[in-house]
N, C-alpha and C positions, 0 to 999 in steps of 0.2 A: 329509619329515621333520618337519616342523612341523605337519600333519594329525597324525600318528602322536602326538607331544608333547600335545595337546590332549586324546586320549582315552585316555590314561593313565589306570586307574583310580586312585583316591585313595589309598590303601594303597601302592601303589607309588612316587605323588610323597612321600610322607611318609617314606618309605625314603631315597628319594634326597636328600630336603631332607637326611637326617640323614647325611653325607659322614664320609669319613675322620678329617674336622678335627673332627667332633664339636660338642658343646653350647658346647666353650670359647669359639667365635668367634659373639659376640654377632650376627652377622647370618645363622646357620646357618638358622632360619627352619621354620615349619611349616606355612605355607599352600601351594596351587599356583602352581609357577614356570612364568611362560609365556615363553619365549625367541625374542620376535621380533625381524624387521627387522636383522640382522646384517651388510650388506652393503651398499653403495653400489647394487648393481643391485637391491637386496629396495626398498629407501628410494622408488627411482625407479618400481618397475613392480607395487609390491604395495600394493593399497589401505589396507589395516591401517597402511602406514608412512607415510601421507601426513598431514600436519599441518591441520587444517582451521582457518583462521581463527576464534578465539574456542571453539573445542572443545577442552579439556584432554585429554591423555592420560596413562593413569596405567600404568606399567610398572614390571618389578622389573629392576635391575642385577645381575640372575645368571644363569651358565647353567645349565641343566638336567645332570642327571646328577650323578656323585660330586664332578665340578672343577666349582666355581661361579665362582672367580675369573675376571678377563681378560674379561668380559663388555663389548661394545660394541653399542650401540644406532644404528641408522641412519634417519634420515627425511627426508622431503621437505617442501619448502615451492613451491608453483605460485604464481608472481608473476601477476596479473591482467594482461588487456590495457590495461585502463585506467591504468596505473602511469605516475608521471613521476615528474621528477626531487624532487618534493617526497614521494614514499613512502616510508615508513620501515617497517622489520619489527622486532618487535619479541617476542623471543623470551624466556620466563622459564623457567626449572627451579630444581626447589625440594623437600624431601623434607617431607610434613608431618608426622614422627614428631619425637621430641624430641631425638633420639638416633640416630646412625647412622653406620656406620664407614668409608662411601663419601664422600669427598671429590670430590662432583659436578663433573664439568666439562663444558662445552657448547662446541662448535664450531660453526660456520657457516661452508659454502665453495659455492664457486659449483660447478655442475653437474657439470662436467669438469675441475675442478681439484684438487690435493690440499694447499694450502697454505693454511688458513684464513684469510677476511675479519677473524674475530674468534672469539677464543679466549678463557671465563673458568672461573674453577674457584672451589666453596667449600672453601678450605683452615680447615675451623673447629677441627680439632686434638679437644679434649675437649669443647671447648661445644657448644651447641645447633648444628645446619645451617643456612645461612643461605642464601636466593636467590641462583639466579643469574639477572642480570639483563642482556640485552644489545639493544639499539638499535641499527638501523643503517641508512643508507638505501640503496636499492635499487630504481630507478626503471626498470630493464630490463624491460619487459614480453613475457609471454608465455615466460617462463623459470621454471627449477627452481632452487633453492637445496637446499643437503643440512645436514643438522644432526646431528650427533654425540655420544650423550650416553656418558661412560665414569668412570671413576674415576681421579682424580689424586694416586696415594698419593705419600706422603711417601719410600717407599723403590719407583722405579719398577717392580724385581723384584717386588714383592709388593703387586698392588693387590687392592683391598679388595672385597668385594658385598656385597650385604643382600638375602636371600632372604622377610625378612620384611614388611619395609617397601617401597612402592613410591613412585617418584618421580614427580613430576607436570609433565608439559612442556606449555606454551602459547603458542601463537604469535599475533599481529595483526599485522592490515596496517593502519595508520596515517596520516593526513597531517600533513607536517610541522606544526608550528604557526608556525614562520618563516616569514613569507611573503617576507624577502629572499632565501631558499634558491632555488637554490644561489649562494652567494657566499663558497666556500672560498677562490678562487683572485683570481676578478673580482669587486673590491669594490663594494660598493652605496653610490651617488655620497648625498651628505647635503648638500640642499639649505639655505642659507644666506639668511631674510630679515631683513630688517631691522625691530628694535623700538628704537625711538629712535636713538639713538646706537649701539647694539650690534645684531650681525650674530648669529642664533640659527636653532639647526637642531637635528632631533630624530629618532631611530629607535629603534627596538624590535627584538630578536631572541629568541631563546631558542638555546641550549647542547643541543640535544634530541638528539645522538646523542654514541657514543663518541667523543673526540678532537675535537668539532668544533670549527671554525676559521670566524670569522665576521668579514668585512673590510671597511669603510667608507671613504670618504675623502671630500675635502674640499678648496677652495681657498685659500691663506693668500696674503697679501702682508707684504712686509718694514715691519719696525717694530710690527706689530700684536701684541697677545697674545690666544692662544688658551687657553678655557680647555675642558678635554674633563671630564666627569663621569660615571660607568658605576654603575648603584642596579641592583640586582636586591633588590627589595619583601620585604617579609617575607610567607612564605607561611604562617606558623607553625610552620616545619621549618628543618633548615637540609638546603640541598639536595645532590646528590651530587658535585658538584664545588666548587671553591672559583673564584671569578671574579677573572680577570686580563686584563690589556689590555698590549699593546705601541702606543707612537706611533711610526710611522716617517717617516723625513724624505723628501723629494720622490724622492729614487734609489730608495726602495724597501727597502732595505736596512738604514742606520745610526739607532738606538734613539734618538730623544729626549728618551723616557719610559719608565716601564713598572713595573707593580706590582701587588698581589694583596690579594684581601680576608683577613684573619686567618682561622687556622683558627675552624670551628664559629662564627661571626657571621653574624648573619641580622636585621635586611635586610643587604646589602653595598653599601658605598658607598667609590670609589675615585675620586679625582680627580686631576690635574694642572693647572697654568697655565704657560706655555712662551713666551716672547718668541721673533718670529721675525726673525731677523737676515737681513740685506741677501743672504747667499748662500744663504738657506733656501727663500726665496720660491717657492711652487709649491701644488703637489698633495700632501698628508699624509695617509697612509693609519693607521687606527684598526684592529688585529686585537684580536679578543675572544675571548679563550680558557678553558678550564679551568687553574689553576695545574697545573703537574706539576713536583714537584722531583724532585731528584738521584737518589731511591732510591722514588719515588711511583708507582704502578701508572698506565695510560692511564686518565687525567679520564674517569667515567660521564656518560654525557646525562642531562638531564633536562626530561620532557616538562612537568613542572608549575611549572617557575622561567622566568619572563620575566626580561628586562633591560631598561634603558632608557639609551639615548646624550645625552647633553645637547650641544653644542658652543654656546659662547659666543665672540665674536670682539669683543675690544675696543679703544680707543685706549690708549697708553701715556699714564698720567696726573697720573705723578711730575715735575715740571716738572725737575727735574734731568736724567731720564733723557730728557726732549723735547729738551736741548741736546745736549751732548758726552756726557752720563751721566758718572756718578760708581760705576759697580762693580768701580773696581780703586785701589788706592792710589794711582797715577802721575796718576789723574783725581779724587783726594778734591775735595770744594766745598770751599774754602779760604777762612777769614776772619780776619782779627785784630783783636786786642783790643787798644784802645789806652790809654795813661796809666796807670793804677796797680789792685789791686785796687779791689773795689766797682764794677766793671763786670760784663755779662753780656750773652749771645747767645742764640740759638735756633735749630734746625734743623728744617726741616719736609720728610717724605719719605713713599714709601709703598712697601711690599713686595709687587708686583704680582705677581710670578713666580715658579715655582722656581729659585731659583740665585741670584736678586737680592740685591746688597751695595750698600750707600750707604754710601760713605764721606765724611767729612768731616775737616777738619785748620784746629784752632784754634790760632793762633801768639800766643805772649803775650812783650810787650816786655821787655825786661831789668829784672831788679830785685833788690836789695839784699839783702831778706830772705825769708824762707821764708813761701809761701803757701800756698793751699788750692786748687783747682780741685774742683769741686759738678757732678754731671751726673744728670738724670733724663730718663726716658722715659716719655711720657703718650700715651694716646691721645687721639685726634681725632675727633669726632663726624661718619661720613662713612655717606653713603649706598654702600654696596659695589655692585659690577654682577655678584658673583657670590659662592655663599659661601665662608668659609674654608676651604682645603684639610683632609682627614682626615690625622690624622698615624698613621702607622704603629705609634707604640708606644702609642696610645690616648687621648694627651693632646687636650686642645680646643685647643690652639696653641701653637707653639713658636718664639719671637722670642728673639734674641740681640742683647746688643751688649759688644764689647769694645773697650776702650783701650788703646792703644799709644804708646811711645815710640820713637824712631828712633835705633838705635845706629849703623846707617852705610847709607847709599844703596850704597855700594861693599861687593858680596857677595864678602868672601874666606873663604878657611878660618880667616886670623886673626881676621878681625871676629864672624862666629860663634862661635870657643871663646872668646872674650871675651865675648859676649852669652851664651854659656850657662855658662861657669863663675866670670865676677868679678860676686859680689853687687851690689860697687859701683857697677856699670855698670847692671847688670837686676837688682835684688831680687827675689826670690821667698821666699813662705812657705811652709815646710817644716812648721811645727808645726800650724797651723788645716789644710792643705792638702797631704797627704804626697806628691800625684804632682804637685806643682808642678814639680821639677825635669826631668820629659818634657814638661810642659805648655808649659815655657819655651821648650825646644829646638824646641819644632813652629816656634814663631815665629822664633827666632832663625834656622831654616834656611826662611825664608818665601822665595818666588822672586824677589818683586819686592825688597823691601829687608832688612835686619838689623832685626828687631822686637821690641822688649822689652814684653811684655803686664804692663801696669799692674794691668787689673781687666776682671772675665768676669761678664756677668749671664745667666742663662737662664732662661725661663718655666716655672715650676714650679707645682705644685697650687694652684689658683686659689682654692680654699676657704682655706688657709694665707697665700695671697699673695694677695690680689683686687688687680683694676685695677694689676697689674704693679709691687705696693708694693715688689718687692725690688728694680725697676729703677732703682738709684740708688747714689750710692757720691759719696764725699769722699775726694781724691787730693791725698797732699803735694809742691808745686813746690817743687823746691830753689833757693836762689838762683842765679841765672843770670846772665851778664853780656850773653850775646847771646839772640837770638830763641829762645824756647822752644816747640815744636811738639807738640801731640797729635793723633793719629789716632783718631777714634772709626768704628766699622764697625759697622752696623746690620742685618739679616739674620734671615729665616729658617731654620730647622735642619730635618731630616730631611724635605725635601721639603716645606716647609711656604710658604705665602702666604696674604695676606688680602683684597687690594684696599682698602683703610683706612690711612689717613692717620695719621699720629703725629708727634710734637713732642720732638727733643731738646732739654732748655732745659740751657745751662749755664754757670756762674758762676764768677768768680773772688775770691778774697778773702784778705785778711791773715788768717797765723796770730794765735792769741790773742798777746797782750803777754809772758807768761811765759814763751812758748817762744823769742819771735822775742830774748828778753834773753838768754835760756840758749845762744844760739850764737856761736861763735867760731870763725875761721876755716873757717865754712863748714859746722860740724859741731856740732850738739847737744851740749853738755857738762852732766855732770850740776852740781846745784844741791845747792852745801855748805850743811848742815844742822847743827845740834847737837841731842842727842836730850835733854831737860831733864829735871828730877826732879820727881816729883811725891810724895816719900816715901811716906807710909802713905795717901795720899789716894786721890781716883781723878782722873781726866782733868777740867782746867776747864771749864766753859762755852763754848761756842761764840764766835769773837771775839778768844781770845788768840792771839797772833803767835807769844810763844815757842813754844808749842805746835803751831802750823797752817804745813802747806803747801799751796801751792793751784794749779791748774792747770787746763787745759781739752784734752781728747781731742778733737782737731777731726775727724780723717779716720781711714779703715779701716772695717768694718763689724764688728768688734770680735771677740773669741774667743768661741769655742762649747766645751761640754763634754760629754763622752759620747756619746748616742746624736743630739744634735743637730748634732754635726758630718757626721753623714749626710743628717740629715732636713730642715737648716736650721731657721734661729729669727731672728724678726723680720725686720730688712732683709736677712736673707742666705739664699738659696735652697738646695739641697743642693748643687749644681754651683759654687756662684757662688764667685769669687777674686778676692782682693785682694793684690797684689804686697807692700804692708804690711798687714796686716790690721787694727792698730790703730797710732794715735800711740801714743809712749809717753814715759811723761817719767820721768826716772830723778834719785829724792832721795840725795844721800850725806851720811848721820848721822853725825858723830865721837861715838865713844861713852864715856863717862863712865870715869875711873880707880877702881877700888872697892876697897877692903880685902878681904882673904878674909873668908866663902867666896866673894866677888865676883856670885854668882848674881843677880841682879835680875827683878821683875815687868816686865811690857812690854805695855802697854795701846795698843790700836789701836782707831781708830774713824774711819769716814768718811763725808762727805757728798756726794751728786750733787744738783745742782737740779734740781727737777721742771721739766717741762713745762709750759706756760699753762695745758693742761686736767689738770694734776695727776699724768700720767704720769710714769713714769721713763724718760729714755732710752735709758740704759745703767746697766750694773753697772761695779764696779771688781774687777781683780784687781792682786794686790801680789804682783812676783816679788822674792825675797829671798835676796842675797847678804851674806854673813857670811864675814869673816876668820878664818881658823883661828889664834887665838894658840898654838894647842900646835903648829904646824907650823913649824922650824928654815927658814927662807927662806935660810939664807947670809950674813944679813947686806944683802942687796939691798932688803928692807923692802917687796918686793911681796907680793901677798895672795893668798893660799891659799884659795881659796874654800871654803866647808861645803857637802859634798852632803849629801843625804839617803837616796842610794842606793850600793851597791856602782858603778852605772854613771854616777853622777853627776848623779843629778836633783836639779833646784831645788824649791826650798821657796814655795810660792805659797798666798796667802792670798786666797779667793774667797767669796763668800756661797753659803752652801748653808741649806736650812731643815731638812735632813735630821738626824734624831737619828744619832748619830755616835760610836763608841772614840775616847775623848782619846789624847795619847802618854802619859799616867800611868797609864791604866785597863788592869788586869790582863787577861791575855788570856783570865782564867777568870771575868773577871765576866759576871752575865748582861745578856743585852742589856736587862731593864728598866733597867738602871743606866744607860744611855746616855743622852745629851741634846746636844742642838745644839749649834756651837761658835759661833753667832754667830746676834747677836739685828737684827732688824730692827725698824726706827720709820719712819712717813710722819709727818714735820711738816707744818705748810701750806705749805714752800716746798721743803724737800728729802726725801732718801728716804736713813735714817741707819742704818750697819751699824756694828755694836760686836762685837767679840770676846768672847765671855763668858766670865766668871769662870770655868766649867769647863774652858774649853780649857787654863788655868793658862799663858797665855800667859807666855813670861820668855825672858831670854836668859843663854846659858850661860858658865859660867866664861871657854871658850875663845872665845865671842864677846866678852868683853868686852876680855881680852887682845889678841884680834886689832885693836879699835881701830875698827872702819869696819862699817857696816852700809849697803848700798845697797837702795834700794826703788824697783825700776822697776813705775810705775802704766800700765796698760793697760785698755782698754774691755772688758767682755764684754755678751754678749747684745745688743748695740745694735738699740733697736726706731724710733730717730729721728735723723737727721742734724742737727736743730737744736742751735747750740753751747749747751752748758751748761759751767757751771764746777763743780769739784769741790774738797773741803777734806778734807786727810788730817791728821789728828790724833793724835798718839802723843806718850810721855813712857815714862819707865823709873821704877820705885819700890820700895819693900819687897819682899822676898821671905823667905819663901814667902807667899802669900795663901788663901783659901780659897774655897768655893763651897757654895751648897745642894744638898745629895743630890737626886736625880730625885724621890724619896717624900718632899721635902719634912722632912726631920729635920734634926737639927742640922748646923751647919757642918761641911766636912769641909776640913783642909789640904791644898793641893797638896804633893808631897813635896819634905822639907826636907832640907838637907844635915848631914853628920855629918861628925864626925872620926871616923877610922881611924889611929891611932899617928902623929898629927900631920899627918896626909893628912885634907883634905877630900872627901868622897866622897858620891855621891849627886845629890839636888837636882835643879834643872832640867835636864832632857834632852831639851829642846823638838823636836831633829830624830829623834828615836828614830824 
């Protein structure tokens, strides 16, 4: 039948090509279709159906006659007598045309088996066809393999064909470049040899075939740290697979570690460092393979991409871990500070392996005044014995510092609930860190003790926070009659270690005198002040105690605004946390009694001392609480706070350089009329902020009637923990006042009150 088909006249073949399906099918074709090699028997007996290594075969996937769909082409491959365990069979099938309805499928079977050794298809959909590439090890000499080519249709009941375009099928017999093969089951030993005080071993391999697995092993003794690194050098392309590994303990099944190269990354580097516990000494196994996710296909082999394995075995170099170890809360290396504030100490450690945690406990003696505990983590010049481990998120390093106080060593539901819910026992910052409740609860539920998280630092973008510049903090230490203990833990996150020394510096200092004097009964009290009058004038020059309030903001990373909360700024990284974000000083001003219409101008200015280099260590935020004199309190004389929104939002003053709409500016006013609400001035010794005349800052009639203004002063955008002082300068005066319009024209008056039937209306509406 095959010979007759070959001799058919061209006209008859053209007629056959135009089947009842007509030209509506893109594969109808106009050429001569030869339908060869249609069965296993033909593949094994017909010379035209034998694939010769290196000789491409081009055929149609179409039947002759009116019905062309459903064609299958069968071929054989003869394995030579010199085949061995490293012999590879490489089969490639592809359409050379830019489009075809056929989803080319290639299956490789043993001569007398019906189950495929490997089967792949090109599901290209509406796109251009892609090659089907199969590499499999087959070292059985003097045997034959079967290759079946067919369509893999989306709808199995409707196979496609192509009578216009030929596919090309090629086979090659290669030698596996991986000289360790076969080591899919029996590991290749990696010999370790001394290089000074380090034991080093190396190996190289290829994941040359589909779903290839390479195994290596090496001996380890207890107490050592093993560093294992896999590298796929850059060949100028992304290989067919993602390099991955598993590090198995001596029993050969339990994983000590695993990892994979991130998608489309080359060169690929993955590494780990692990400490060999006493129970895990023996022969460890390294399994190298292509990464396969839950829904990923079998990882394809790649003859072009070698990988290297480096094993380094080093001694434990952290003095604390050489002795009893300090990897847990109960094992914390403890130290006592003696005497009173003004003392300091430091701890030195090293993050030498994944999971290494260095715990330190610092105990402070009883002290009857509030104080401040400062800490900083700094790098120490060290010659490492291995490179820092790569981080899956792509960061260069990933260190963490956490500071805890102990709520209780008795782990009970009651103690956990107290830690979670009682902010007096365990404070939490929800304004600057909305996820604080869940973060705090994590450590309240700690398995070793009920812990309160006081501070957290995480390594961030080194361009924004060079040299661990955000790894510092200042924490409030309340008055305490017994010993107060603080636990510090330094560790690497995300599977990170660097084999470099660090130093944790801790100092204890008195809080500023103004704050210490404000304490009563162990609680900081508002500092009583009187708001004084400047009449039609301005604020007096600095130095007038009548109009000034002073203090220092000793602790906390300071408040951030807007996107800075997510990206970090100054001493605070994007995920850093302090339970108390800023020291807060509260001043309670007695407002004057004024005659109608009672509106008063409010003049506000503040200075923050500069650093020795002229820099500004932090800004200020003023949270304002006015008592509403228009609200009846039933004679209790309690303060009903004035809010600025229907949900009770606070009124806060904080410097911004932006031009914006003031409370008195009409919503229809053009943007060109907006001005900055604050003026910034750098003096030789201070950074000064003044609320601008355009802001029309004022005291409403209900404020004056309420009689009380509380100003809570806190730090913003902190860049340095050097203690500096601030001065708040404020007064009231005649209202309304005027400001110069943005176009520099004549002075414009702030809204003045007027009488309507004997009632004063309009005027100051500062909280609008």
